[in-house]
C-alpha positions as a Markdown table, in Angstrom:
| # | Residue | x | y | z |
|---|---|---|---|---|
| 1 | Met | 75.5 | -40.8 | -54.7 |
| 2 | Thr | 72.9 | -41.0 | -51.9 |
| 3 | Glu | 70.6 | -43.7 | -50.8 |
| 4 | His | 67.8 | -41.9 | -52.5 |
| 5 | His | 69.2 | -42.8 | -55.9 |
| 6 | Val | 69.1 | -46.5 | -55.0 |
| 7 | Ile | 65.7 | -46.5 | -53.4 |
| 8 | Asn | 64.1 | -44.0 | -55.8 |
| 9 | Pro | 61.1 | -43.1 | -53.7 |
| 10 | Leu | 58.0 | -42.3 | -55.7 |
| 11 | Ser | 55.1 | -39.9 | -55.0 |
| 12 | Thr | 52.2 | -42.3 | -54.6 |
| 13 | Gly | 50.1 | -40.2 | -52.3 |
| 14 | Val | 49.7 | -38.9 | -48.8 |
| 15 | Asp | 46.7 | -38.0 | -46.6 |
| 16 | Tyr | 44.7 | -35.7 | -48.8 |
| 17 | Gln | 42.9 | -33.8 | -46.1 |
| 18 | Ala | 46.1 | -32.9 | -44.3 |
| 19 | Leu | 47.7 | -31.9 | -47.6 |
| 20 | Ala | 44.8 | -29.8 | -48.7 |
| 21 | Glu | 44.4 | -28.1 | -45.3 |
| 22 | Arg | 48.0 | -26.9 | -45.8 |
| 23 | Phe | 47.0 | -24.9 | -48.9 |
| 24 | Arg | 43.3 | -24.0 | -48.4 |
| 25 | Pro | 44.1 | -20.8 | -46.5 |
| 26 | Val | 46.1 | -19.7 | -49.5 |
| 27 | Phe | 43.3 | -20.7 | -51.9 |
| 28 | Gln | 40.9 | -18.7 | -49.8 |
| 29 | Arg | 43.1 | -15.6 | -49.9 |
| 30 | Ile | 43.4 | -16.0 | -53.7 |
| 31 | Ala | 39.6 | -16.3 | -54.1 |
| 32 | Glu | 39.1 | -13.0 | -52.2 |
| 33 | Gly | 40.8 | -11.0 | -54.9 |
| 34 | Ala | 39.7 | -13.1 | -58.0 |
| 35 | Val | 36.8 | -10.9 | -59.2 |
| 36 | Glu | 38.9 | -7.7 | -58.8 |
| 37 | Arg | 41.7 | -9.2 | -60.8 |
| 38 | Glu | 39.3 | -10.2 | -63.4 |
| 39 | Gln | 37.7 | -6.7 | -63.6 |
| 40 | Thr | 41.0 | -4.9 | -63.7 |
| 41 | Arg | 43.0 | -7.5 | -65.6 |
| 42 | Ala | 45.6 | -7.6 | -62.8 |
| 43 | Leu | 48.0 | -10.4 | -63.2 |
| 44 | Pro | 48.3 | -12.8 | -60.2 |
| 45 | Tyr | 51.9 | -12.1 | -59.2 |
| 46 | Glu | 51.0 | -12.1 | -55.5 |
| 47 | Pro | 48.8 | -15.2 | -55.5 |
| 48 | Ile | 51.5 | -17.2 | -57.3 |
| 49 | Gln | 54.1 | -15.9 | -54.8 |
| 50 | Trp | 51.9 | -17.0 | -51.9 |
| 51 | Leu | 51.7 | -20.5 | -53.5 |
| 52 | Lys | 55.5 | -20.6 | -53.9 |
| 53 | Gln | 56.0 | -19.7 | -50.3 |
| 54 | Ala | 53.6 | -22.4 | -49.2 |
| 55 | Gly | 55.5 | -25.0 | -51.2 |
| 56 | Phe | 52.7 | -25.7 | -53.7 |
| 57 | Gly | 55.1 | -26.0 | -56.6 |
| 58 | Ala | 56.8 | -29.0 | -54.9 |
| 59 | Val | 53.6 | -30.9 | -54.1 |
| 60 | Arg | 54.5 | -33.8 | -56.4 |
| 61 | Val | 58.1 | -34.0 | -55.2 |
| 62 | Pro | 58.6 | -37.1 | -53.0 |
| 63 | Val | 58.4 | -36.5 | -49.3 |
| 64 | Glu | 62.0 | -37.9 | -48.9 |
| 65 | Tyr | 63.2 | -34.9 | -50.9 |
| 66 | Gly | 61.2 | -32.4 | -48.9 |
| 67 | Gly | 58.2 | -32.3 | -51.2 |
| 68 | Gly | 54.5 | -33.0 | -50.7 |
| 69 | Gly | 54.5 | -36.5 | -52.0 |
| 70 | Ala | 51.1 | -36.1 | -53.7 |
| 71 | Ser | 49.9 | -38.6 | -56.2 |
| 72 | Leu | 48.6 | -37.4 | -59.6 |
| 73 | Pro | 45.0 | -37.7 | -58.6 |
| 74 | Gln | 45.7 | -35.7 | -55.5 |
| 75 | Leu | 47.6 | -33.0 | -57.5 |
| 76 | Phe | 44.6 | -32.6 | -59.8 |
| 77 | Glu | 42.1 | -32.5 | -56.9 |
| 78 | Leu | 44.2 | -29.7 | -55.4 |
| 79 | Leu | 44.1 | -27.9 | -58.8 |
| 80 | Ile | 40.3 | -28.2 | -58.9 |
| 81 | Glu | 40.2 | -26.4 | -55.5 |
| 82 | Leu | 42.7 | -23.8 | -56.7 |
| 83 | Ala | 40.7 | -23.3 | -59.9 |
| 84 | Glu | 37.5 | -22.8 | -57.8 |
| 85 | Ala | 39.4 | -19.9 | -56.2 |
| 86 | Asp | 40.7 | -18.4 | -59.5 |
| 87 | Ser | 40.8 | -20.5 | -62.6 |
| 88 | Asn | 43.7 | -18.4 | -64.1 |
| 89 | Val | 46.2 | -19.6 | -61.5 |
| 90 | Pro | 46.2 | -23.4 | -62.1 |
| 91 | Gln | 46.5 | -22.8 | -65.8 |
| 92 | Ala | 49.4 | -20.4 | -65.2 |
| 93 | Leu | 51.1 | -23.2 | -63.3 |
| 94 | Arg | 50.4 | -25.8 | -66.0 |
| 95 | Gly | 53.9 | -25.6 | -67.5 |
| 96 | His | 55.4 | -25.8 | -64.1 |
| 97 | Phe | 53.7 | -29.0 | -63.1 |
| 98 | Ala | 54.4 | -30.6 | -66.5 |
| 99 | Phe | 58.1 | -29.8 | -66.2 |
| 100 | Ala | 58.1 | -31.1 | -62.6 |
| 101 | Glu | 56.4 | -34.3 | -63.8 |
| 102 | Asp | 59.1 | -34.8 | -66.4 |
| 103 | Arg | 61.8 | -34.5 | -63.8 |
| 104 | Leu | 59.8 | -37.0 | -61.6 |
| 105 | Asn | 60.1 | -39.4 | -64.6 |
| 106 | Ala | 63.8 | -38.7 | -65.1 |
| 107 | Ala | 66.4 | -41.2 | -64.2 |
| 108 | Pro | 67.5 | -40.9 | -60.5 |
| 109 | Gly | 70.7 | -39.0 | -60.1 |
| 110 | Ala | 72.3 | -35.7 | -59.3 |
| 111 | Ala | 70.6 | -33.8 | -62.2 |
| 112 | Arg | 67.2 | -34.8 | -61.0 |
| 113 | Asp | 68.1 | -34.0 | -57.4 |
| 114 | Ile | 69.0 | -30.4 | -58.4 |
| 115 | Trp | 65.6 | -29.8 | -59.8 |
| 116 | Phe | 63.8 | -31.4 | -56.8 |
| 117 | Lys | 65.8 | -29.0 | -54.6 |
| 118 | Arg | 64.8 | -26.0 | -56.8 |
| 119 | Phe | 61.1 | -27.0 | -56.6 |
| 120 | Val | 61.3 | -27.4 | -52.9 |
| 121 | Glu | 63.0 | -24.0 | -52.6 |
| 122 | Gly | 60.1 | -22.4 | -54.5 |
| 123 | Asp | 61.3 | -22.2 | -58.1 |
| 124 | Ile | 58.5 | -22.1 | -60.7 |
| 125 | Val | 58.8 | -23.1 | -64.3 |
| 126 | Gly | 56.8 | -21.5 | -67.1 |
| 127 | Cys | 56.5 | -22.8 | -70.6 |
| 128 | Ala | 57.1 | -21.5 | -74.2 |
| 129 | Trp | 56.5 | -24.1 | -76.9 |
| 130 | Thr | 54.3 | -22.6 | -79.6 |
| 131 | Glu | 55.5 | -20.5 | -82.5 |
| 132 | Ile | 52.9 | -18.5 | -84.4 |
| 133 | Gly | 53.0 | -16.8 | -87.8 |
| 134 | Ser | 54.4 | -18.3 | -91.0 |
| 135 | Val | 55.8 | -21.5 | -89.5 |
| 136 | Ala | 55.1 | -24.7 | -91.3 |
| 137 | Ile | 53.7 | -27.5 | -89.2 |
| 138 | Gly | 56.5 | -29.5 | -87.7 |
| 139 | Asp | 59.1 | -26.7 | -88.1 |
| 140 | Val | 60.9 | -25.5 | -85.0 |
| 141 | Val | 62.3 | -22.0 | -85.6 |
| 142 | Thr | 63.6 | -21.5 | -82.1 |
| 143 | Lys | 67.2 | -22.7 | -82.0 |
| 144 | Val | 69.8 | -23.5 | -79.4 |
| 145 | Ser | 73.5 | -23.3 | -80.5 |
| 146 | Pro | 76.6 | -24.4 | -78.7 |
| 147 | Asp | 78.7 | -21.6 | -77.2 |
| 148 | Gly | 81.7 | -23.0 | -75.3 |
| 149 | Asp | 80.5 | -25.0 | -72.4 |
| 150 | Lys | 77.0 | -23.4 | -72.6 |
| 151 | Trp | 74.3 | -22.9 | -75.2 |
| 152 | Lys | 72.6 | -19.8 | -76.7 |
| 153 | Leu | 68.9 | -19.7 | -77.3 |
| 154 | Asn | 67.3 | -17.6 | -80.0 |
| 155 | Gly | 63.6 | -17.5 | -81.1 |
| 156 | Glu | 60.1 | -16.3 | -80.3 |
| 157 | Lys | 57.2 | -18.0 | -78.7 |
| 158 | Phe | 53.6 | -17.2 | -78.0 |
| 159 | Tyr | 51.2 | -18.8 | -75.5 |
| 160 | Ser | 54.0 | -18.7 | -72.9 |
| 161 | Thr | 51.5 | -19.6 | -70.2 |
| 162 | Gly | 52.8 | -18.7 | -66.7 |
| 163 | Ser | 56.2 | -17.6 | -67.9 |
| 164 | Leu | 55.6 | -14.0 | -66.6 |
| 165 | Phe | 55.6 | -15.4 | -63.1 |
| 166 | Ser | 58.3 | -18.0 | -63.4 |
| 167 | Asp | 62.0 | -18.4 | -62.5 |
| 168 | Trp | 62.6 | -20.7 | -65.4 |
| 169 | Ile | 61.0 | -21.3 | -68.8 |
| 170 | Asp | 60.6 | -24.7 | -70.4 |
| 171 | Val | 61.4 | -23.9 | -74.0 |
| 172 | Tyr | 60.8 | -26.3 | -76.9 |
| 173 | Ala | 63.7 | -25.7 | -79.3 |
| 174 | Gln | 65.9 | -27.4 | -81.9 |
| 175 | Arg | 69.7 | -27.9 | -81.8 |
| 176 | Ser | 71.5 | -26.0 | -84.5 |
| 177 | Asp | 74.2 | -28.6 | -84.7 |
| 178 | Thr | 72.3 | -31.8 | -84.9 |
| 179 | Gly | 68.7 | -30.7 | -85.6 |
| 180 | Gly | 67.5 | -32.7 | -82.6 |
| 181 | Asp | 64.5 | -31.5 | -80.7 |
| 182 | Val | 65.2 | -30.5 | -77.1 |
| 183 | Ile | 63.8 | -28.8 | -74.0 |
| 184 | Ala | 65.9 | -25.8 | -73.0 |
| 185 | Ala | 65.3 | -24.9 | -69.4 |
| 186 | Thr | 66.1 | -21.3 | -69.4 |
| 187 | Arg | 66.5 | -18.9 | -66.5 |
| 188 | Thr | 64.0 | -16.1 | -66.8 |
| 189 | Arg | 65.9 | -13.3 | -65.2 |
| 190 | Gln | 68.6 | -12.6 | -67.8 |
| 191 | Pro | 69.2 | -10.0 | -70.5 |
| 192 | Gly | 68.4 | -12.4 | -73.3 |
| 193 | Val | 64.8 | -13.0 | -72.2 |
| 194 | Val | 62.1 | -10.5 | -73.0 |
| 195 | Gln | 58.5 | -11.2 | -72.0 |
| 196 | Ser | 55.3 | -9.4 | -73.0 |
| 197 | Asp | 51.8 | -9.4 | -71.5 |
| 198 | Asp | 50.1 | -9.4 | -74.9 |
| 199 | Trp | 47.6 | -12.3 | -74.5 |
| 200 | Asp | 44.2 | -10.8 | -75.5 |
| 201 | Gly | 41.8 | -13.7 | -75.2 |
| 202 | Phe | 38.3 | -13.0 | -73.9 |
| 203 | Gly | 38.7 | -15.6 | -71.1 |
| 204 | Gln | 41.5 | -16.8 | -68.8 |
| 205 | Arg | 42.8 | -13.2 | -69.2 |
| 206 | Thr | 45.5 | -13.3 | -66.5 |
| 207 | Thr | 47.3 | -16.5 | -67.2 |
| 208 | Gly | 50.4 | -14.7 | -68.5 |
| 209 | Ser | 50.1 | -16.4 | -71.9 |
| 210 | Gly | 51.9 | -13.8 | -74.1 |
| 211 | Thr | 55.1 | -13.6 | -76.1 |
| 212 | Ser | 58.5 | -14.6 | -75.0 |
| 213 | Arg | 61.6 | -13.6 | -77.0 |
| 214 | Phe | 65.0 | -15.1 | -76.7 |
| 215 | Thr | 68.1 | -13.4 | -78.0 |
| 216 | Asp | 71.3 | -15.2 | -77.1 |
| 217 | Ala | 69.7 | -16.3 | -73.9 |
| 218 | Val | 72.1 | -18.5 | -71.9 |
| 219 | Val | 71.2 | -22.2 | -71.3 |
| 220 | Glu | 73.5 | -24.2 | -69.1 |
| 221 | Ala | 74.5 | -27.5 | -70.7 |
| 222 | Glu | 72.9 | -29.6 | -67.9 |
| 223 | Asn | 69.6 | -27.8 | -68.6 |
| 224 | Leu | 69.4 | -29.0 | -72.2 |
| 225 | Ile | 67.1 | -32.1 | -72.2 |
| 226 | Asp | 66.6 | -34.4 | -75.2 |
| 227 | Phe | 62.9 | -34.2 | -76.1 |
| 228 | Ala | 62.9 | -37.9 | -76.8 |
| 229 | Thr | 63.3 | -38.6 | -73.1 |
| 230 | Arg | 60.2 | -36.5 | -72.3 |
| 231 | Phe | 57.6 | -38.3 | -70.1 |
| 232 | Lys | 55.3 | -40.3 | -72.3 |
| 233 | Tyr | 52.0 | -39.2 | -70.8 |
| 234 | Gln | 52.8 | -35.5 | -71.2 |
| 235 | Thr | 49.9 | -34.7 | -73.6 |
| 236 | Ala | 47.4 | -36.4 | -71.3 |
| 237 | Phe | 48.9 | -34.5 | -68.4 |
| 238 | Tyr | 48.5 | -31.1 | -70.0 |
| 239 | Gln | 44.9 | -32.0 | -70.8 |
| 240 | Leu | 44.3 | -33.1 | -67.2 |
| 241 | Val | 45.3 | -29.7 | -65.9 |
| 242 | Leu | 42.7 | -28.1 | -68.2 |
| 243 | Leu | 40.1 | -30.6 | -67.0 |
| 244 | Ala | 40.8 | -29.7 | -63.4 |
| 245 | Thr | 40.6 | -26.0 | -64.3 |
| 246 | Leu | 37.2 | -26.6 | -65.9 |
| 247 | Ala | 35.9 | -28.5 | -62.9 |
| 248 | Gly | 37.1 | -25.7 | -60.7 |
| 249 | Ile | 35.3 | -23.2 | -62.9 |
| 250 | Gly | 32.1 | -25.2 | -62.5 |
| 251 | Arg | 32.5 | -25.3 | -58.7 |
| 252 | Ala | 33.0 | -21.5 | -58.6 |
| 253 | Ala | 30.0 | -20.9 | -60.8 |
| 254 | Leu | 27.8 | -23.2 | -58.6 |
| 255 | Lys | 28.9 | -21.4 | -55.5 |
| 256 | Asp | 28.1 | -18.0 | -57.1 |
| 257 | Val | 24.6 | -18.9 | -58.4 |
| 258 | Ala | 23.7 | -20.4 | -55.0 |
| 259 | His | 24.8 | -17.2 | -53.3 |
| 260 | Gln | 22.9 | -15.0 | -55.7 |
| 261 | Val | 19.7 | -17.0 | -55.3 |
| 262 | Arg | 20.0 | -17.0 | -51.5 |
| 263 | Ser | 20.5 | -13.3 | -51.3 |
| 264 | Arg | 18.0 | -12.2 | -54.0 |
| 265 | Lys | 15.0 | -10.2 | -52.7 |
| 266 | Arg | 13.2 | -9.4 | -55.9 |
| 267 | Ile | 10.7 | -11.9 | -57.3 |
| 268 | Tyr | 8.5 | -12.2 | -60.3 |
| 269 | Ser | 4.7 | -12.0 | -60.0 |
| 270 | His | 4.4 | -15.2 | -62.1 |
| 271 | Gly | 7.0 | -17.1 | -60.0 |
| 272 | Asn | 6.3 | -19.9 | -57.5 |
| 273 | Ala | 7.2 | -18.6 | -54.1 |
| 274 | Ala | 7.5 | -15.5 | -51.9 |
| 275 | His | 11.3 | -15.9 | -51.9 |
| 276 | Val | 13.5 | -16.9 | -54.8 |
| 277 | Ser | 15.4 | -19.4 | -52.7 |
| 278 | Gln | 12.1 | -21.3 | -52.1 |
| 279 | Asp | 11.0 | -21.3 | -55.8 |
| 280 | Ser | 10.9 | -24.9 | -57.0 |
| 281 | Gln | 11.8 | -24.1 | -60.5 |
| 282 | Ile | 14.8 | -22.0 | -59.4 |
| 283 | Gln | 15.9 | -24.9 | -57.1 |
| 284 | Gln | 15.6 | -27.2 | -60.1 |
| 285 | Val | 18.0 | -25.1 | -62.2 |
| 286 | Val | 20.6 | -24.9 | -59.4 |
| 287 | Gly | 20.2 | -28.6 | -58.8 |
| 288 | Glu | 20.8 | -29.3 | -62.5 |
| 289 | Val | 23.9 | -27.0 | -62.5 |
| 290 | Ala | 25.1 | -28.9 | -59.4 |
| 291 | Ala | 24.7 | -32.3 | -61.2 |
| 292 | Leu | 26.6 | -31.0 | -64.3 |
| 293 | Val | 29.5 | -29.9 | -62.1 |
| 294 | Tyr | 29.5 | -33.1 | -60.2 |
| 295 | Ala | 29.7 | -35.2 | -63.3 |
| 296 | Ala | 32.4 | -33.0 | -64.7 |
| 297 | Glu | 34.5 | -33.2 | -61.6 |
| 298 | Ala | 34.0 | -37.0 | -61.3 |
| 299 | Ser | 35.1 | -37.5 | -64.9 |
| 300 | Ala | 38.1 | -35.2 | -64.5 |
| 301 | Leu | 39.3 | -37.1 | -61.4 |
| 302 | Lys | 38.7 | -40.6 | -62.9 |
| 303 | Ala | 40.8 | -39.6 | -65.9 |
| 304 | Thr | 43.8 | -39.0 | -63.7 |
| 305 | Leu | 44.1 | -42.7 | -62.6 |
| 306 | Pro | 45.9 | -44.1 | -65.6 |
| 307 | Ala | 48.4 | -41.3 | -65.6 |
| 308 | Gln | 49.4 | -42.3 | -62.0 |
| 309 | Arg | 49.7 | -45.9 | -63.2 |
| 310 | Ala | 52.0 | -44.7 | -66.0 |
| 311 | Tyr | 54.2 | -42.8 | -63.6 |
| 312 | Val | 54.6 | -45.8 | -61.3 |
| 313 | Ala | 55.1 | -48.2 | -64.2 |
| 314 | Arg | 57.9 | -45.9 | -65.5 |
| 315 | Phe | 60.1 | -47.5 | -62.8 |
| 316 | Gly | 58.4 | -50.9 | -62.7 |
| 317 | Gly | 60.5 | -52.7 | -65.3 |
| 318 | Asp | 57.5 | -53.8 | -67.3 |
| 319 | Asp | 57.5 | -52.0 | -70.7 |
| 320 | Ala | 54.2 | -53.5 | -71.8 |
| 321 | Ala | 52.4 | -52.3 | -68.6 |
| 322 | Glu | 53.9 | -48.9 | -68.9 |
| 323 | His | 52.8 | -48.6 | -72.6 |
| 324 | Glu | 49.3 | -49.7 | -71.8 |
| 325 | Ala | 49.0 | -47.1 | -69.0 |
| 326 | Asn | 50.3 | -44.4 | -71.3 |
| 327 | Val | 47.7 | -45.3 | -73.9 |
| 328 | Ala | 45.0 | -45.3 | -71.3 |
| 329 | Ala | 46.1 | -42.0 | -69.9 |
| 330 | Glu | 45.8 | -40.4 | -73.4 |
| 331 | Ile | 42.5 | -42.0 | -74.2 |
| 332 | Glu | 40.8 | -41.4 | -70.9 |
| 333 | Ser | 41.9 | -37.7 | -70.7 |
| 334 | Ala | 40.6 | -37.3 | -74.3 |
| 335 | Thr | 37.3 | -39.0 | -73.4 |
| 336 | Ala | 36.9 | -36.8 | -70.3 |
| 337 | Gln | 37.7 | -33.7 | -72.4 |
| 338 | Val | 34.8 | -34.4 | -74.7 |
| 339 | Val | 32.2 | -34.5 | -71.9 |
| 340 | Val | 33.8 | -32.1 | -69.3 |
| 341 | Ser | 34.1 | -29.3 | -71.8 |
| 342 | Glu | 30.4 | -29.6 | -72.7 |
| 343 | Leu | 29.2 | -30.0 | -69.1 |
| 344 | Ile | 30.9 | -26.9 | -67.8 |
| 345 | Gln | 30.0 | -24.7 | -70.7 |
| 346 | Arg | 26.4 | -25.8 | -70.2 |
| 347 | Ala | 26.6 | -25.2 | -66.4 |
| 348 | Thr | 28.0 | -21.7 | -66.8 |
| 349 | Thr | 25.2 | -20.8 | -69.2 |
| 350 | Glu | 22.3 | -22.5 | -67.4 |
| 351 | Leu | 23.1 | -20.7 | -64.1 |
| 352 | Phe | 21.6 | -17.5 | -65.6 |
| 353 | Asn | 18.2 | -19.2 | -65.8 |
| 354 | Ala | 18.1 | -19.1 | -62.0 |
| 355 | Leu | 18.9 | -15.3 | -61.9 |
| 356 | Gly | 17.6 | -12.0 | -63.2 |
| 357 | Ala | 18.7 | -9.2 | -65.5 |
| 358 | Ser | 20.6 | -7.5 | -62.7 |
| 359 | Asp | 22.9 | -10.5 | -62.6 |
| 360 | Val | 24.3 | -9.9 | -66.0 |
| 361 | Arg | 25.8 | -6.6 | -64.9 |
| 362 | Gln | 29.5 | -6.3 | -65.2 |
| 363 | Gly | 30.0 | -5.6 | -61.5 |
| 364 | Lys | 29.1 | -9.2 | -60.7 |
| 365 | Ser | 31.4 | -10.6 | -63.4 |
| 366 | Leu | 29.3 | -13.8 | -63.5 |
| 367 | Asp | 30.0 | -14.0 | -67.3 |
| 368 | Arg | 33.6 | -14.8 | -66.4 |
| 369 | His | 32.8 | -18.4 | -65.7 |
| 370 | Trp | 31.5 | -19.1 | -69.2 |
| 371 | Arg | 34.2 | -17.0 | -70.9 |
| 372 | Asn | 36.9 | -18.9 | -68.9 |
| 373 | Ala | 35.3 | -22.2 | -69.6 |
| 374 | Arg | 35.0 | -21.5 | -73.3 |
| 375 | Thr | 38.6 | -20.4 | -73.5 |
| 376 | Val | 39.9 | -23.5 | -71.6 |
| 377 | Ser | 37.8 | -25.7 | -73.8 |
| 378 | Ser | 39.3 | -24.2 | -77.0 |
| 379 | His | 42.7 | -25.8 | -76.2 |
| 380 | Asn | 43.4 | -29.0 | -78.0 |
| 381 | Pro | 40.3 | -29.1 | -80.2 |
| 382 | Val | 37.7 | -31.4 | -78.7 |
| 383 | Ile | 36.5 | -32.6 | -82.1 |
| 384 | Tyr | 39.8 | -34.2 | -82.9 |
| 385 | Lys | 39.9 | -35.8 | -79.4 |
| 386 | Ala | 36.4 | -37.3 | -80.0 |
| 387 | Arg | 37.6 | -38.8 | -83.3 |
| 388 | Ile | 40.8 | -40.3 | -81.7 |
| 389 | Val | 38.6 | -41.9 | -79.0 |
| 390 | Gly | 36.2 | -43.2 | -81.6 |
| 391 | Asp | 39.1 | -44.6 | -83.7 |
| 392 | Arg | 40.4 | -46.4 | -80.6 |
| 393 | Val | 37.0 | -47.9 | -79.7 |
| 394 | Ile | 36.3 | -49.0 | -83.3 |
| 395 | Asn | 39.7 | -50.0 | -84.6 |
| 396 | Gly | 42.0 | -50.2 | -81.6 |
| 397 | Thr | 44.2 | -47.5 | -83.0 |
| 398 | Glu | 46.7 | -46.0 | -80.7 |
| 399 | Pro | 46.4 | -42.3 | -80.0 |
| 400 | Pro | 49.1 | -39.8 | -80.9 |
| 401 | Phe | 51.2 | -39.0 | -77.9 |
| 402 | Val | 52.7 | -35.7 | -79.3 |
| 403 | Trp | 51.1 | -33.4 | -81.8 |
| 404 | Gln | 52.1 | -30.1 | -83.4 |
| 405 | Ile | 50.5 | -27.0 | -84.9 |
| 406 | Gly | 51.6 | -24.8 | -87.7 |
| 407 | Asn | 50.8 | -23.7 | -91.3 |
| 408 | Gly | 49.6 | -26.4 | -93.7 |
| 409 | Pro | 50.8 | -26.5 | -97.4 |
| 410 | Ala | 49.9 | -23.7 | -99.7 |
| 411 | Arg | 46.6 | -24.1 | -101.5 |
């Protein structure tokens, strides 16, 4: 045992500007190829490799272990910057950061140290939780079975976001011997894992969210994790990644509309100025888009604060304080989801009021902002989150911390 296990350093934040400057050249490089990847549907293998090499996957690992030491608000601020460059990339890393967060919440010890070391060395984790088809809600068809001193994993998952780019996959499965729900951290590069790029959504097209099939895939015993130990603010965390992605989409859309207005030469005879950039009505539209994006980003970042409190409280010895922070993390992420989804969809539509017919041509790909925002907003239906928030405000009802999807009973 090392001193680290006794002291248990936490990632409570570092100087943000210094941290961000470390990654901004990579973000810029990613941004330069974003439109081409969108138009050709080229998966971001290279961009994610650049991030791995820069240590981005270890940004939440404590400094004492070689990581970035970022707080949760700082992580999500970085993800907003990354989403501004290419919104597909932070969503592709959503599973990685969630699994890393779970390891940050794990009990100190050798098992956690191994994962910290892997993250610092550049390992990335994808996710595979959702089964589609004739699966009843609550059922887990994917199974892990004991096989000597290891386990064998069998099943099929869809929405395997980021798994095409990953070294490991965070698989939600069920033990065949006890029926217990587990996370099976599975090495990607082995004969028993087959991945398909068959995600065909109209937005977020390059997140690597297709099918993963597991046929007697090997899982080491130490990488089978009881789901009951999963970090308690996980649902909020997943939503916060999507909120950061939406905020980044808004920033990218604002940057694009400002550029198009500045460079536009053609004007309308019934406009208000000799140059579009000086037209007061056009300026108003861009100003309104800027305000929508500002409000969305502010909401997204404010919603990260209780999650950080929950992380710190995990090791604080006050169960009541930890529970309160977990509830707040869920409620605030849901509240922000309701407004951020609407704000960014509106912003990515309104921007066209400042432009002309030539700006809807496919070569500019300005429609990608709305398509991406609409796709991200379709995760975790916002109407249910609004009801959960309302029930909390009216009745003090606690939110659900884990939810499932599947077929309902036969009609």
